[in-house]
C-alpha positions in Angstrom: 190.0 99.3 179.4 187.1 97.3 178.0 187.2 99.4 174.8 190.8 98.7 174.2 190.6 95.2 175.4 188.0 94.4 172.8 189.7 96.4 170.2 192.6 94.0 170.7 190.5 91.0 170.4 190.5 90.0 174.4 187.8 88.2 176.0 185.9 90.2 178.8 186.8 87.6 181.3 190.6 88.2 180.5 190.1 91.9 180.5 188.8 91.7 184.0 191.7 89.6 185.1 194.0 92.0 183.7 192.4 95.0 184.9 192.2 93.8 188.2 196.4 93.1 188.0 196.7 96.6 186.5 194.8 98.6 189.2 196.8 97.1 192.0 200.2 97.2 190.1 199.7 100.9 189.1 198.1 101.8 192.3 194.8 103.3 190.4 191.6 103.9 192.0 188.3 102.0 191.6 187.7 100.7 188.1 184.3 102.5 188.5 186.0 106.1 188.4 185.8 108.0 185.2 189.2 108.9 183.8 188.2 112.8 183.7 187.9 112.6 187.1 191.2 111.4 187.9 194.5 113.3 188.6 197.1 114.0 185.8 199.3 111.5 187.2 196.9 108.9 187.5 195.4 109.5 183.9 199.3 109.1 182.8 199.0 105.5 184.6 195.6 104.8 182.9 197.3 105.6 179.6 200.2 103.2 180.7 197.6 100.4 181.6 196.1 100.7 178.3 199.4 100.1 176.6 200.0 96.9 178.8 196.5 95.7 178.6 197.0 93.2 175.9 200.4 92.1 176.8 202.1 93.4 173.3 205.2 91.9 172.1 206.4 95.4 171.5 206.1 98.2 173.8 207.1 101.8 173.0 206.7 103.9 176.1 207.3 107.8 176.2 208.3 108.8 179.5 206.2 106.5 181.6 207.5 107.2 185.1 207.0 111.2 184.9 204.7 112.4 187.9 205.1 108.8 189.6 206.4 108.4 193.1 209.7 106.6 193.5 208.4 103.5 194.8 205.8 102.9 192.0 208.5 103.9 189.4 210.8 101.0 190.6 207.7 98.8 190.4 207.1 99.6 186.8 210.8 99.2 186.1 210.8 95.8 187.7 207.7 94.8 185.7 209.4 96.0 182.3 212.6 94.3 183.0 210.9 91.1 184.1 208.7 90.9 180.9 211.6 91.6 178.7 213.3 88.5 180.2 210.7 86.1 180.7 208.0 87.4 178.2 209.7 87.5 174.8 208.8 91.3 174.6 210.8 94.3 173.4 210.5 97.4 175.5 211.6 100.9 174.2 211.5 103.6 176.6 212.2 107.5 176.5 213.1 109.1 179.8 214.8 112.1 181.3 215.6 110.3 184.2 219.1 108.9 183.2 220.0 106.8 186.1 216.7 104.7 186.0 217.8 103.7 182.4 220.7 101.7 184.2 218.2 98.8 184.3 217.7 98.4 180.6 219.8 96.0 178.2 220.7 98.9 176.1 220.6 102.6 176.2 221.0 105.3 173.8 222.1 109.0 174.9 220.6 111.6 172.6 221.3 115.5 172.7 220.4 118.0 170.1 218.8 115.4 168.1 222.1 113.5 167.5 222.8 110.0 169.3 225.8 110.3 171.2 226.0 106.7 172.2 224.2 103.6 172.2 225.3 100.6 174.4 224.7 98.5 177.5 225.0 100.6 180.7 227.9 98.9 182.1 229.6 98.8 179.1 229.2 102.7 179.0 230.4 103.1 182.6 233.4 101.0 181.7 234.2 103.0 178.3 234.2 106.4 180.0 235.2 105.6 183.5 232.3 106.9 185.3 230.3 106.0 188.3 226.9 107.0 186.8 225.3 107.4 183.4 224.6 111.0 184.3 228.5 111.7 184.3 228.5 109.8 180.8 226.2 112.0 179.5 227.9 115.0 180.5 231.1 113.8 179.6 230.0 112.9 176.0 227.9 116.5 175.9 231.0 118.1 176.4 232.9 116.3 173.9 230.1 117.1 171.5 230.3 120.5 171.9 234.2 120.9 171.8 234.8 118.7 169.0 232.1 119.4 166.6 234.3 118.7 163.6 235.1 115.1 165.0 231.8 114.5 166.3 230.8 112.4 163.3 233.9 110.3 163.8 232.6 109.6 167.3 229.0 108.9 166.5 230.2 106.3 163.9 232.6 104.6 166.3 229.8 104.3 169.0 227.3 103.2 166.4 229.7 100.3 165.3 230.0 99.1 169.0 226.5 99.0 169.4 226.0 96.9 166.2 228.1 94.2 167.7 226.5 94.1 170.9 222.8 94.7 169.8 220.4 91.9 170.7 222.7 90.3 173.2 220.5 89.6 176.3 223.5 88.4 178.4 224.3 91.9 179.6 223.8 92.4 183.4 220.5 93.8 184.5 220.4 96.2 187.6 217.5 95.5 189.4 217.7 96.6 193.0 214.4 94.8 194.3 212.7 92.0 193.0 209.0 92.9 192.6 208.0 89.3 192.1 205.3 90.5 189.4 205.1 88.5 186.4 203.2 89.9 183.2 200.2 88.2 182.3 200.5 86.9 178.5 197.4 86.9 176.5 197.2 86.1 173.0 200.8 85.6 172.6 201.9 82.7 170.7 205.3 82.2 169.4 205.4 82.3 165.8 208.0 80.0 164.2 208.5 80.5 160.4 208.2 77.7 157.9 210.7 76.5 155.6 209.1 79.1 152.9 209.8 82.1 155.2 205.9 82.3 156.0 204.2 82.0 159.2 202.3 78.9 159.8 198.6 79.1 159.1 197.4 78.5 162.6 199.5 81.4 163.7 197.6 83.5 160.9 194.7 82.3 162.2 195.5 83.3 165.9 196.4 86.7 164.7 193.1 87.0 162.8 191.4 86.4 166.1 193.3 89.1 168.0 191.7 91.6 165.6 194.8 92.4 163.7 194.5 94.3 160.7 194.9 91.4 158.3 194.3 92.6 154.8 194.9 88.8 153.6 191.7 88.1 154.9 189.5 91.1 153.5 187.9 91.6 156.8 186.0 94.9 156.9 186.1 94.7 160.6 186.3 92.4 163.7 183.7 91.3 166.3 185.8 92.8 168.9 186.3 96.0 167.2 182.6 96.5 166.5 181.3 95.7 170.0 184.1 98.0 171.5 183.3 101.0 169.2 179.4 100.5 169.3 179.4 100.2 173.2 181.8 103.0 173.6 179.4 105.3 171.3 176.5 104.2 173.2 177.9 104.6 176.6 178.9 108.2 175.8 175.2 109.0 175.1 174.2 107.1 178.3 176.6 109.3 180.6 175.0 112.4 179.0 171.4 111.6 179.5 170.4 115.3 179.8 171.8 116.1 176.4 170.0 113.2 174.9 166.5 114.0 176.3 167.0 117.6 174.9 168.1 116.1 171.6 164.7 113.9 171.3 162.8 116.9 172.9 164.3 119.4 170.5 162.4 118.1 167.3 159.3 117.9 169.1 159.7 121.7 170.2 160.4 122.6 166.6 157.3 120.7 165.3 155.3 122.3 167.9 156.1 125.8 167.3 156.2 125.3 163.3 152.6 124.2 163.5 151.3 126.9 166.0 153.4 129.8 164.3 153.3 129.1 160.9 150.3 129.0 158.2 147.4 130.2 160.5 145.5 133.4 159.2 146.5 136.6 161.3 143.9 137.7 163.9 143.3 141.1 165.6 143.8 143.3 162.4 142.5 146.8 163.0 140.8 148.1 159.8 139.7 151.9 160.1 136.1 152.3 158.7 134.8 155.8 157.6 131.3 155.7 157.0 129.7 158.8 155.7 126.2 157.4 155.1 126.0 156.6 158.8 127.6 160.1 159.9 125.1 162.2 157.8 122.3 160.6 159.8 123.9 161.0 163.2 124.3 157.2 163.7 127.3 154.8 164.5 128.3 151.4 163.2 126.9 149.9 166.7 123.4 151.6 166.1 123.4 151.5 162.3 120.5 148.8 161.5 121.4 145.8 159.5 118.3 144.7 157.4 118.2 140.8 156.6 115.2 141.2 154.0 115.0 143.0 150.8 115.2 146.5 152.4 117.6 148.7 150.3 118.8 150.8 153.4 122.1 151.4 155.0 123.8 148.9 152.6 127.0 150.2 153.9 126.4 148.7 157.4 125.2 145.5 155.7 128.6 145.0 153.9 130.3 145.9 157.3 128.5 143.2 159.0 129.8 140.8 156.2 133.4 141.2 157.3 135.2 138.6 159.4 135.0 139.3 163.0 137.6 136.6 164.0 140.4 138.4 162.1 139.5 142.1 161.7 138.6 144.6 164.6 136.5 147.5 163.1 137.6 150.9 164.4 135.1 153.7 163.6 136.2 157.1 162.3 134.3 160.1 161.6 137.1 162.0 159.4 138.9 160.2 156.7 142.2 162.1 157.2 142.0 160.7 160.8 141.6 157.1 159.6 144.6 157.7 157.2 146.6 159.2 159.7 146.1 156.0 162.0 147.4 153.8 159.1 150.6 155.8 158.7 151.1 155.6 162.5 150.6 151.8 162.6 147.2 151.7 164.7 145.5 150.1 161.6 146.3 147.8 158.4 144.0 149.7 156.2 141.0 152.2 155.6 137.5 151.5 154.0 135.6 155.1 153.1 131.7 155.0 152.2 130.4 158.3 150.8 127.2 159.4 151.8 125.1 158.3 148.8 126.8 154.8 148.9 123.3 153.2 149.3 121.5 155.2 146.6 124.2 154.9 144.0 124.6 150.9 144.6 120.8 150.6 144.2 120.7 152.6 140.8 123.6 150.8 139.6 121.8 147.5 140.2 118.7 148.9 138.6 120.2 150.8 135.4 123.0 148.2 134.9 124.9 149.0 131.6 123.0 152.3 131.3 124.3 153.6 134.6 126.5 156.9 134.1 130.0 157.4 135.1 129.0 159.6 138.3 126.6 156.6 139.5 129.4 154.1 139.1 132.0 155.9 141.0 129.6 156.7 143.9 128.5 153.3 144.1 132.2 152.2 144.9 133.7 152.6 148.3 137.5 153.1 148.7 140.0 150.9 150.2 143.6 152.0 151.3 145.8 149.1 152.7 149.0 148.9 154.5 151.2 146.6 152.1 154.5 146.6 154.0 153.6 143.2 155.1 152.4 141.3 152.2 150.7 138.3 153.9 148.6 140.6 155.8 147.9 143.0 153.0 146.9 140.0 150.6 144.9 138.3 153.3 142.9 141.8 154.1 142.4 142.2 150.2 141.0 138.7 150.0 138.8 138.9 153.0 137.2 142.3 151.5 136.5 140.8 148.2 134.9 137.5 149.7 132.8 139.7 152.1 131.2 141.8 149.3 130.5 138.6 147.5 128.7 137.4 150.6 127.0 140.6 151.0 125.7 140.7 147.3 124.5 137.1 147.4 122.8 137.6 150.6 120.9 140.5 149.1 120.0 138.9 146.2 118.7 135.9 148.3 116.4 138.0 150.4 115.1 139.7 147.3 114.2 136.2 145.8 116.7 136.6 143.2 119.6 134.0 142.0 122.6 134.3 144.0 124.6 133.3 141.4 124.4 136.4 139.6 126.7 138.3 142.3 129.5 135.6 141.6 132.5 136.0 139.5 131.9 134.1 136.2 134.3 131.6 136.8 133.6 128.5 138.2 136.3 126.7 140.2 135.6 123.0 140.3 136.9 120.5 143.0 140.7 120.7 143.1 142.6 117.9 141.5 145.1 118.0 144.4 144.5 119.8 147.8 141.2 121.9 148.7 139.7 125.2 147.7 141.1 126.4 151.1 145.0 125.6 150.8 146.9 125.8 153.8 150.5 127.3 153.8 151.4 124.8 156.5 150.6 122.0 154.2 153.0 123.3 151.6 155.9 124.3 153.8 155.3 121.1 156.4 157.5 118.6 153.8 160.3 120.7 153.7 160.3 121.6 157.4 160.2 117.9 158.2 163.2 117.1 156.1 164.9 120.2 157.4 164.4 119.3 160.9 165.8 115.7 160.7 168.5 116.7 158.2 169.9 119.6 160.3 169.6 117.6 163.5 171.5 114.9 162.3 174.4 117.4 161.3 174.3 118.7 164.7 174.4 115.0 166.0 177.3 114.1 164.1 179.4 117.4 163.3 181.5 117.2 166.3 181.7 113.5 167.3 185.1 112.8 165.6 186.3 116.3 166.8 185.6 115.2 170.2 187.4 112.0 170.1 190.4 113.5 168.5 190.6 116.4 171.2 190.4 113.7 173.9 193.1 111.8 172.0 191.0 108.7 171.7 190.8 108.7 168.3 194.8 108.7 167.6 195.2 105.9 170.1 192.3 104.2 168.4 194.4 104.5 165.1 197.5 103.0 167.0 195.3 100.0 168.1 194.5 98.9 164.5 191.1 100.5 164.3 190.3 101.4 160.6 188.7 104.7 159.6 185.6 103.1 157.9 185.2 101.0 161.3 185.1 104.2 163.3 182.9 105.9 160.6 180.3 103.4 160.4 180.2 102.7 164.3 179.2 106.2 164.5 176.6 105.9 161.8 174.9 102.8 163.5 175.0 104.8 166.7 173.4 107.8 165.4 171.0 106.1 163.1 169.2 104.8 166.1 168.9 108.2 167.7 168.0 109.8 164.3 164.9 106.9 163.7 163.5 108.2 167.0 163.8 111.7 166.0 162.2 111.0 162.9 159.3 109.2 164.5 158.6 111.7 166.7 158.6 114.5 164.0 156.2 112.5 162.0 154.0 111.5 164.7 153.5 115.1 165.7 153.2 116.5 162.4 150.8 114.0 160.8 148.7 112.6 163.8 148.7 115.4 166.5 148.7 118.6 164.1 146.9 116.6 160.9 149.2 117.8 158.4 147.9 116.4 155.1 149.3 113.0 154.2 147.8 111.4 151.1 150.5 109.1 150.2 152.1 105.8 151.4 153.2 106.6 154.9 155.9 103.9 154.6 157.6 105.7 151.5 157.2 109.0 153.5 159.1 107.5 156.7 161.5 105.9 154.3 162.5 109.2 152.8 162.8 111.0 156.1 165.1 108.5 157.3 167.2 108.4 154.3 167.4 112.4 154.5 168.4 112.0 158.1 171.0 109.7 157.1 172.2 112.1 154.3 172.5 114.6 157.2 174.3 112.4 159.5 176.8 111.9 156.5 177.3 115.5 155.9 178.0 116.0 159.7 181.0 113.6 159.7 182.4 115.4 156.4 182.3 118.6 158.5 183.9 116.5 161.5 186.7 114.9 159.7 187.5 118.1 157.9 187.3 120.5 160.9 190.1 120.5 163.6 188.1 122.5 166.1 184.6 122.2 167.4 183.9 125.8 166.8 184.8 125.6 163.2 182.6 122.8 162.8 179.8 124.6 164.2 180.4 127.7 162.0 180.5 125.4 159.0 177.2 123.5 160.1 175.3 127.1 160.9 176.8 128.4 157.6 175.4 125.7 155.6 171.8 125.9 157.2 170.6 129.3 155.7 171.5 128.9 151.9 170.0 125.3 152.0 167.0 126.6 153.7 166.5 129.5 151.0 167.6 127.5 147.9 165.6 124.3 148.7 162.1 125.2 147.7 161.0 124.7 151.4 159.6 128.3 151.9 159.0 129.4 148.5 158.7 127.7 145.1 161.9 127.0 143.3 160.1 128.1 140.1 160.3 131.7 141.5 164.0 131.4 141.4 166.2 132.8 138.5 167.0 130.0 136.1 170.8 129.8 137.1 169.8 129.7 140.8 167.2 127.1 140.1 169.8 124.9 138.6 172.1 125.5 141.6 169.1 124.4 144.1 168.7 121.3 142.3 172.0 120.4 143.0 171.5 120.6 146.8 170.6 117.6 149.1 167.2 119.0 150.2 165.6 120.1 146.8 164.6 117.1 145.2 163.8 115.4 148.3 161.5 118.2 149.2 159.7 118.1 145.9 159.3 114.3 146.4 158.1 114.5 149.8 155.6 117.2 149.1 154.2 115.2 146.0 153.6 112.1 148.1 152.0 114.1 151.1 149.8 116.6 148.9 149.1 114.7 146.0 149.4 111.0 147.0 151.7 110.2 144.3 153.7 106.8 144.5 157.3 105.7 143.7 156.4 105.5 139.7 156.5 109.3 139.3 159.7 110.9 138.6 159.1 113.8 140.8 159.0 111.1 143.7 161.9 108.7 142.6 164.4 111.5 141.8 163.9 112.5 145.7 165.3 109.0 146.9 167.7 108.9 144.3 169.4 112.3 144.7 169.4 111.4 148.6 171.3 108.0 148.0 173.6 109.7 145.8 174.6 112.5 148.5 174.8 109.7 151.2 177.4 108.0 149.0 179.4 111.2 148.2 179.4 112.4 151.9 180.6 108.9 153.0 183.3 108.7 150.4 184.7 112.2 151.2 184.6 111.4 155.0 186.6 108.2 154.9 188.9 109.8 152.3 189.8 112.5 154.7 190.0 110.3 157.7 192.4 108.2 155.8 194.5 111.2 154.7 194.7 112.4 158.5 195.3 109.1 159.6 198.2 108.4 157.3 
């Protein structure tokens, strides 16, 4: 009631006075009761109360007394008759209770979509010599059925009679009991036309104050409508505290899960080791001696000791076939095989150098078989095995008094221009994940907002009350923007401060782009909400857009790895250029002067304008 009172430009004190009257008049329960908890009949009375709230000059009611007890029905009719007599009001009612229509000034009897008669009740009773209006209706219905050929003539006659009597208020009004209730008048000022046919300026100003849709004043909205729409949206959130807590907790949960599950090196990887050099001497990996000096013995054991123990679990096998079977059965991720002459051959290779024969070179190598079904694990093991050999060789040279750089590859990697020598996959994916979380959480927030109001009937009633599509849309934008800012703050705090994701750029620009992407997601959600009639269709459309956007936006894989046609499609998506922009700021520390940065902002703003325009156009079409 407060909502519709503000929509019609009423003051809060006037609304409360009017509400007190309507609660008593329509026998409604306490004003603190929610409409959804009322019975069907009470809900219809609430709908009737909304229509009476602002004391309109024209009141159109569709069966207002259905499901109402006889005493309340009589009270309602008495009130409607009273305001039409004393309040300069016009009331138009449809009803199936024919006899109650006797209290109207003029009635129209309709059957099968055709108007049978339209006249004052007393005039109809006299014309057709009947005791009740129901008898008049039955007689007219029989005439309609029996004389279809002359029906048009009958209707023409009745319409002519109605034309002569239309607007005459001196007809008798049949009210069996005076209710004593006089409708309260709010903002009802009689408008006298001036000599030129236009209303006086003060009356137009008064209409503007009421929140009418006065295009002459080029008003985008009124204070009352803005207050009503915003309070309605925030109240809906407040009444769903559990849902709101989940909405704020969800991005935090997603960030925590991402940072804990993505980008870390795998651990507990079993590696099958077959060391014939140890087996020949009846030793095991545990008893195989590892020398830290320049002793050239059991070099295979020395290499094995250089393997990372935090990621690799070393499983010893005596036979190569058993080790290979372990990989085939999924018990290990790879096999390392040292031949029995590994140490001797490797020593000869280092001493002879380029004069080493093929047999010596082949014997000095150890063989590796990897399970490459998981690319990330296979590549990581490949890297660790090579790094372990470099560490092993450098330690050998150092212990023997030689320069350890001899064992390194002849490529010198300088300090990276951007990033570090030990890059993190988390730092690469984090910018895209931040924008994806914020974008699609905003989509989830707004994709069903208008659908819920439409299904509840609130949206259509707001249209009737004079609310415009852009007012509804921007009230939701403001409301959801507050929630989205809170979600954005939580995402960035946990990403950057808690999990120390790399951020080299201006934090203000990072926050601004993230908020803009959230706003873009909200506008996309409004498009979905405006287009879809059912909530399940909106959910399907929102979920259906998630996966292609995630794959094509360069979030989990560089755009440069896509086919050229798909790459151009990717650049047209809302998240692609924004992800590149945020990654450039967080990993490279670039500013707004770089094209890769400002292209992301420009793309986001264009998408926001496009989504808002489409949503407004669809809402205007559906309203019309």
